[in-house]
Backbone as CSV, one residue per row, in Angstrom:
resi,resn,N_x,N_y,N_z,CA_x,CA_y,CA_z,C_x,C_y,C_z
1,MET,10.202,-86.861,34.686,11.336,-86.052,34.647,11.514,-85.169,33.281
2,GLY,10.849,-85.760,32.500,10.875,-84.855,31.185,9.967,-83.701,31.346
3,ARG,8.983,-84.173,31.892,7.685,-82.975,32.208,8.385,-81.857,33.170
4,LEU,8.998,-82.152,34.041,9.682,-81.030,34.800,10.711,-80.123,34.177
5,ARG,11.578,-80.927,33.021,12.317,-80.247,32.200,11.720,-79.124,31.484
6,ASP,10.481,-79.407,30.810,9.469,-78.984,30.133,9.130,-77.453,30.750
7,MET,8.644,-77.817,31.983,8.374,-76.634,32.605,9.385,-75.496,32.969
8,ASP,10.659,-75.879,33.170,12.003,-75.029,33.187,12.403,-74.405,31.960
9,GLU,11.914,-74.800,30.822,12.226,-74.142,29.651,11.741,-72.861,29.324
10,PRO,12.372,-71.802,29.084,11.517,-70.445,28.853,11.027,-70.666,27.654
11,ARG,10.033,-69.701,27.556,9.148,-69.263,26.371,10.198,-68.489,25.679
12,TRP,10.915,-69.022,24.576,11.807,-68.097,23.817,11.011,-67.263,23.049
13,LEU,11.661,-66.182,22.511,10.842,-64.871,21.625,10.853,-65.550,20.233
14,ASP,9.820,-65.165,19.532,10.020,-65.726,18.034,10.403,-64.594,17.220
15,ALA,10.914,-64.669,16.119,11.468,-63.629,15.308,10.997,-62.241,15.432
16,ALA,9.446,-62.327,15.385,8.836,-60.843,15.365,9.115,-60.407,16.750
17,GLU,8.786,-61.148,17.705,9.087,-60.539,19.194,10.380,-60.160,19.418
18,GLN,11.240,-60.827,18.848,12.817,-60.529,19.144,12.946,-59.075,18.594
19,GLY,12.391,-58.840,17.458,12.434,-57.805,16.327,11.912,-56.287,17.424
20,HIS,10.716,-56.640,17.715,10.052,-55.626,18.459,10.773,-55.059,20.044
21,TRP,11.315,-56.382,20.489,12.085,-56.165,21.758,13.262,-55.182,21.445
22,ARG,14.059,-55.832,20.334,15.210,-54.886,20.163,15.028,-53.421,19.668
23,ALA,13.724,-53.240,18.828,13.375,-51.869,18.447,12.965,-51.124,19.758
24,TYR,12.395,-51.749,20.992,12.173,-51.237,22.055,13.490,-50.479,22.703
25,LEU,14.315,-51.637,22.681,15.571,-51.157,23.724,16.388,-50.125,23.033
26,GLU,16.527,-50.132,21.675,17.196,-49.103,20.949,16.677,-48.023,20.839
27,GLY,15.297,-47.813,20.590,14.325,-46.604,20.394,14.240,-46.058,21.877
28,SER,14.145,-46.820,23.049,14.122,-46.140,24.300,15.411,-45.495,24.922
29,SER,16.125,-46.274,24.482,17.670,-45.620,24.970,18.097,-44.562,24.103
30,ARG,17.737,-44.672,22.723,18.246,-43.311,21.977,17.301,-42.090,22.438
31,LEU,15.985,-42.449,22.599,15.286,-41.276,22.898,15.673,-40.906,24.429
32,TRP,16.036,-41.509,25.442,16.450,-41.030,26.709,17.926,-40.214,26.477
33,GLU,18.858,-40.766,25.644,19.948,-40.170,25.368,19.762,-38.996,24.838
34,ARG,18.759,-38.678,23.821,18.543,-37.306,23.311,17.740,-36.426,24.271
35,LEU,16.641,-37.157,25.007,16.208,-35.738,26.162,17.289,-35.513,27.021
36,ASP,18.345,-36.418,27.638,19.110,-35.891,28.270,20.069,-35.134,27.840
37,ARG,20.470,-35.242,26.781,21.689,-34.442,25.917,21.003,-33.115,25.472
38,ASP,19.781,-32.997,25.267,19.157,-31.569,24.738,18.918,-30.767,26.130
39,LEU,18.528,-31.349,27.311,18.290,-30.786,28.542,19.782,-30.377,29.045
40,LYS,20.731,-31.147,29.098,22.162,-30.685,29.344,22.622,-29.484,28.514
41,ALA,22.493,-29.600,27.255,22.939,-28.380,26.512,22.291,-27.080,26.494
42,ALA,20.955,-27.424,26.689,20.284,-26.169,27.089,20.031,-25.363,28.185
43,HIS,19.987,-26.526,29.341,19.607,-25.818,30.733,20.529,-26.331,31.825
44,GLY,21.621,-27.316,31.274,22.705,-27.940,32.308,22.110,-28.691,33.177
45,LEU,20.837,-29.374,32.813,20.290,-30.446,33.489,20.295,-31.824,33.130
46,THR,20.409,-32.717,33.913,20.131,-34.214,33.251,18.612,-34.398,33.398
47,MET,18.332,-35.606,32.678,16.871,-36.026,33.038,16.664,-36.474,34.549
48,PRO,17.269,-37.055,35.138,17.031,-37.411,36.538,16.792,-35.852,37.413
49,GLU,17.738,-35.139,37.036,17.394,-33.650,37.745,16.248,-33.159,37.366
50,TYR,16.089,-33.193,36.011,14.748,-32.474,35.565,13.489,-33.068,36.191
51,GLU,13.492,-34.542,36.279,12.478,-35.308,36.632,12.261,-34.764,38.209
52,ILE,13.222,-34.518,39.029,13.059,-34.167,40.537,12.382,-32.920,40.390
53,LEU,12.813,-31.748,39.694,12.216,-30.605,39.694,10.603,-30.723,39.368
54,VAL,10.376,-31.637,38.307,9.040,-31.627,37.949,8.349,-32.037,39.104
55,ARG,8.634,-33.237,39.746,7.961,-33.644,40.813,7.901,-32.670,42.154
56,LEU,8.582,-32.074,42.331,8.864,-31.052,43.477,7.877,-30.018,42.760
57,SER,7.827,-29.474,41.787,6.801,-28.306,41.202,5.531,-28.925,41.229
58,GLU,5.123,-30.145,41.242,3.747,-30.621,41.095,3.197,-30.803,42.838
59,ALA,4.189,-30.821,43.581,4.017,-31.192,45.221,3.336,-29.910,45.675
60,PRO,2.612,-30.014,46.676,2.040,-29.180,47.516,3.091,-28.377,48.375
61,GLY,3.286,-27.098,48.172,4.352,-26.285,48.743,5.658,-26.569,48.127
62,ARG,5.826,-27.228,46.830,6.688,-27.377,46.018,7.914,-28.318,46.855
63,ARG,7.485,-29.378,48.014,8.108,-29.803,48.671,7.727,-31.362,48.985
64,LEU,8.710,-32.230,48.973,8.279,-33.815,49.132,9.366,-34.233,50.039
65,ARG,8.974,-35.311,50.836,9.827,-36.086,51.726,11.032,-36.674,50.648
66,MET,12.016,-36.969,51.237,13.272,-37.445,50.142,12.959,-38.895,49.542
67,ALA,12.287,-39.688,50.732,11.830,-40.863,50.552,10.775,-41.195,49.523
68,GLU,9.749,-40.148,49.673,8.694,-40.158,48.591,9.165,-39.723,47.310
69,LEU,10.030,-38.690,47.185,10.608,-38.165,46.278,11.394,-39.431,45.343
70,ALA,12.216,-40.149,46.072,12.970,-41.114,45.586,12.231,-42.062,44.852
71,ALA,11.054,-42.599,45.366,10.061,-43.443,44.723,9.508,-42.575,43.514
72,MET,9.095,-41.630,43.530,8.439,-40.908,42.291,9.352,-40.541,41.306
73,ALA,10.481,-40.421,41.764,11.574,-40.104,40.386,12.505,-41.400,40.188
74,TYR,11.883,-42.442,40.510,12.529,-43.754,40.217,13.871,-43.758,40.332
75,GLN,14.467,-43.239,41.475,15.837,-43.564,41.987,16.008,-44.074,43.461
76,SER,17.200,-44.589,43.571,17.435,-45.254,44.692,17.572,-43.720,45.692
77,ARG,17.417,-44.201,47.356,17.752,-42.927,48.075,19.282,-42.517,47.757
78,SER,20.096,-43.434,47.755,21.470,-42.798,47.720,21.750,-41.884,46.603
79,ARG,21.018,-42.661,45.312,21.214,-41.709,44.101,20.411,-40.333,44.303
80,LEU,19.322,-40.583,44.814,18.627,-39.267,44.984,19.090,-38.260,45.637
81,SER,20.083,-38.759,47.061,20.799,-37.644,47.420,21.946,-37.022,46.939
82,HIS,22.832,-37.836,46.026,23.528,-37.400,45.353,23.105,-36.336,44.176
83,THR,22.019,-36.646,43.479,21.429,-35.693,42.490,20.867,-34.397,43.226
84,CYS,20.038,-34.592,44.405,19.778,-33.394,45.092,21.019,-32.453,45.562
85,SER,22.010,-33.019,46.021,23.133,-32.476,46.284,23.680,-31.429,44.955
86,ARG,23.700,-31.978,44.002,24.163,-31.390,42.567,23.092,-30.205,42.269
87,LEU,21.870,-30.452,42.642,20.758,-29.318,42.608,20.707,-28.374,43.505
88,GLU,21.383,-28.875,44.667,21.488,-27.619,45.770,22.619,-26.816,45.321
89,ASN,23.722,-27.475,44.943,24.790,-26.810,44.493,24.381,-25.452,43.524
90,LYS,23.603,-25.802,42.754,22.934,-25.086,41.576,21.948,-24.019,42.195
91,GLY,21.652,-24.124,43.367,20.630,-23.255,44.086,19.241,-23.475,43.783
92,LEU,18.888,-24.696,42.885,17.646,-25.185,42.413,16.728,-25.886,43.728
93,VAL,17.306,-26.602,44.360,16.704,-27.338,45.430,17.487,-27.103,46.872
94,ARG,16.787,-27.136,47.749,17.373,-26.859,49.468,16.845,-28.224,50.019
95,ARG,17.450,-28.687,51.160,16.822,-29.611,52.033,16.422,-29.108,53.441
96,GLU,15.495,-29.535,53.755,15.094,-29.070,55.224,14.502,-30.210,56.059
97,ALA,14.790,-30.177,57.457,13.956,-31.201,58.194,12.611,-31.034,58.036
98,CYS,11.925,-32.252,58.155,10.388,-32.454,58.141,10.187,-31.754,59.601
99,PRO,9.091,-30.837,59.524,8.718,-30.492,60.869,7.964,-31.609,61.691
100,ASP,7.263,-32.246,60.882,6.393,-33.448,61.860,7.145,-34.743,62.153
101,ASP,8.429,-34.771,61.537,9.235,-36.108,61.674,10.607,-35.565,61.643
102,LYS,11.349,-35.705,62.931,12.491,-34.873,63.159,13.622,-35.947,62.463
103,ARG,13.153,-37.155,61.948,14.106,-37.898,61.197,14.055,-37.821,59.631
104,GLY,12.879,-37.072,59.142,12.715,-37.221,58.011,13.389,-35.795,57.372
105,ILE,13.556,-35.689,56.055,14.194,-34.738,55.186,13.262,-34.310,54.026
106,ASN,12.995,-32.936,54.048,12.046,-32.535,52.738,13.269,-31.985,51.634
107,ALA,12.931,-32.280,50.356,13.315,-31.517,49.405,12.315,-30.516,48.887
108,VAL,13.063,-29.247,48.713,12.088,-27.924,48.559,12.701,-27.512,47.307
109,LEU,11.832,-27.303,46.307,12.174,-26.376,45.019,12.099,-24.990,45.519
110,THR,13.402,-24.570,45.177,13.509,-23.017,45.090,12.925,-22.135,44.184
111,ASP,12.761,-20.992,44.237,12.194,-19.889,43.183,13.100,-20.192,42.042
112,GLU,14.327,-20.026,42.181,15.412,-20.249,41.299,15.043,-21.500,40.331
113,GLY,15.036,-22.488,41.321,14.756,-23.760,40.628,13.223,-23.920,39.699
114,PHE,12.368,-23.297,40.289,11.037,-23.456,39.488,11.358,-22.611,38.244
115,ALA,12.009,-21.324,38.364,12.066,-20.341,36.870,12.999,-21.308,35.987
116,VAL,14.150,-21.957,36.318,14.898,-22.949,35.623,13.945,-23.966,35.070
117,LEU,13.064,-24.528,35.873,12.099,-25.520,35.328,11.176,-24.867,34.403
118,GLU,10.695,-23.846,34.418,9.958,-23.206,33.623,10.539,-23.205,32.063
119,GLN,11.506,-22.763,32.068,12.425,-22.593,30.768,12.562,-23.938,30.194
120,ALA,13.086,-24.848,30.984,13.741,-26.245,30.684,12.410,-27.054,30.007
121,ALA,11.347,-26.804,30.650,9.939,-27.547,30.201,9.706,-26.953,28.912
122,LYS,9.760,-25.674,28.340,9.423,-25.501,27.319,10.557,-26.323,26.148
123,SER,11.681,-26.254,26.279,12.449,-26.887,25.320,12.352,-28.297,25.451
124,HIS,12.093,-28.969,26.574,12.020,-30.477,26.694,10.687,-31.083,26.043
125,VAL,9.689,-30.340,25.982,8.338,-30.622,25.403,8.510,-30.684,24.025
126,GLN,9.503,-29.791,23.254,9.596,-29.817,22.024,10.553,-31.102,21.478
127,THR,11.288,-31.235,22.418,12.102,-32.833,22.005,11.317,-33.832,22.251
128,VAL,10.400,-33.754,23.148,9.480,-34.941,23.248,8.655,-35.055,21.955
129,ARG,8.051,-34.086,21.696,7.064,-34.108,20.574,7.906,-34.334,19.317
130,ALA,9.012,-33.935,18.973,9.880,-34.112,17.878,10.222,-35.502,17.746
131,HIS,10.647,-36.176,19.024,11.194,-37.579,18.902,10.225,-38.567,19.503
132,LEU,9.043,-38.348,19.735,8.003,-39.427,20.156,6.709,-39.128,19.613
133,ILE,6.000,-37.935,20.181,4.518,-37.769,19.950,4.366,-37.731,18.662
134,ASP,5.248,-36.916,17.954,4.531,-36.266,16.537,5.274,-37.570,15.298
135,LEU,5.700,-38.715,15.756,6.297,-39.698,14.928,5.326,-40.873,15.228
136,VAL,4.258,-40.791,16.173,3.220,-41.852,16.165,2.059,-41.351,15.875
137,SER,0.850,-42.232,15.809,-0.351,-41.736,15.566,-0.916,-41.756,16.809
138,PRO,-1.998,-40.874,17.052,-2.681,-40.858,18.496,-3.198,-42.302,18.760
139,GLU,-3.559,-43.115,17.953,-3.764,-44.477,18.490,-2.546,-45.159,18.973
140,GLU,-1.560,-45.195,18.104,-0.367,-45.914,18.707,0.162,-45.224,19.961
141,LEU,-0.046,-43.796,20.146,0.511,-43.321,21.404,-0.572,-43.791,22.748
142,GLU,-1.906,-44.062,22.240,-2.846,-44.627,23.408,-2.231,-46.089,23.842
143,VAL,-1.652,-46.823,22.613,-1.458,-47.982,22.967,-0.042,-47.946,23.783
144,ILE,0.773,-47.129,23.372,2.026,-46.953,24.175,1.773,-46.867,25.615
145,GLY,0.805,-45.844,25.803,0.426,-45.388,27.140,-0.198,-46.415,27.957
146,LYS,-1.054,-47.176,27.526,-1.640,-48.292,28.266,-0.618,-49.384,28.649
147,ALA,0.218,-49.565,27.290,1.163,-50.820,27.597,2.163,-50.667,28.738
148,PHE,2.443,-49.423,28.782,3.553,-48.809,29.882,3.000,-48.680,31.129
149,THR,1.783,-48.268,31.389,0.989,-48.365,32.284,0.698,-49.533,33.315
150,ARG,0.652,-50.738,32.396,0.664,-52.147,32.708,2.045,-52.775,33.331
151,ILE,3.089,-52.089,32.447,4.350,-52.560,32.694,4.980,-51.948,33.896
152,ALA,4.339,-50.770,33.990,4.901,-49.901,35.418,4.425,-50.561,36.640
153,ALA,3.028,-51.000,36.493,2.355,-51.792,37.608,2.736,-53.037,37.938
154,ARG,3.053,-53.818,37.116,3.770,-55.171,37.205,4.999,-55.026,37.831
155,ALA,5.953,-53.950,37.455,7.296,-53.743,37.835,7.251,-53.362,39.525
156,GLU,6.251,-52.756,39.811,6.047,-52.297,41.315,5.984,-53.324,42.050
């Protein structure tokens, strides 16, 4: 009985691990808020909207099926639909039927959307540099990249 109880007990974080975990939570939240705030102020875009524009700009023909875009942009299908509606209202994205699947819908980046993205990307990269890239050494950045690649793979 005692052995079973030991197996159920979680591996608690030690003081150092707890400190790093809390630093990650605070740092990642503050970085996300800063990126989102700067994009909104300069370009009227949220981070999720920006991510959709980026993913569409990188896709062949600047178009992706909504289901594929949802997975790539880390949004549920319903949230993606709402976000795309906002982008459609701004004239940055349009939705159209998939020619090869009558049930599927493509999101398409408009020329206006691409122009807005080009401008937003310039200021966004400055914010990313100022609040992440330039604060860590190249070695630390490599560790961050490798660690979060593993974390993303496990979360999938």
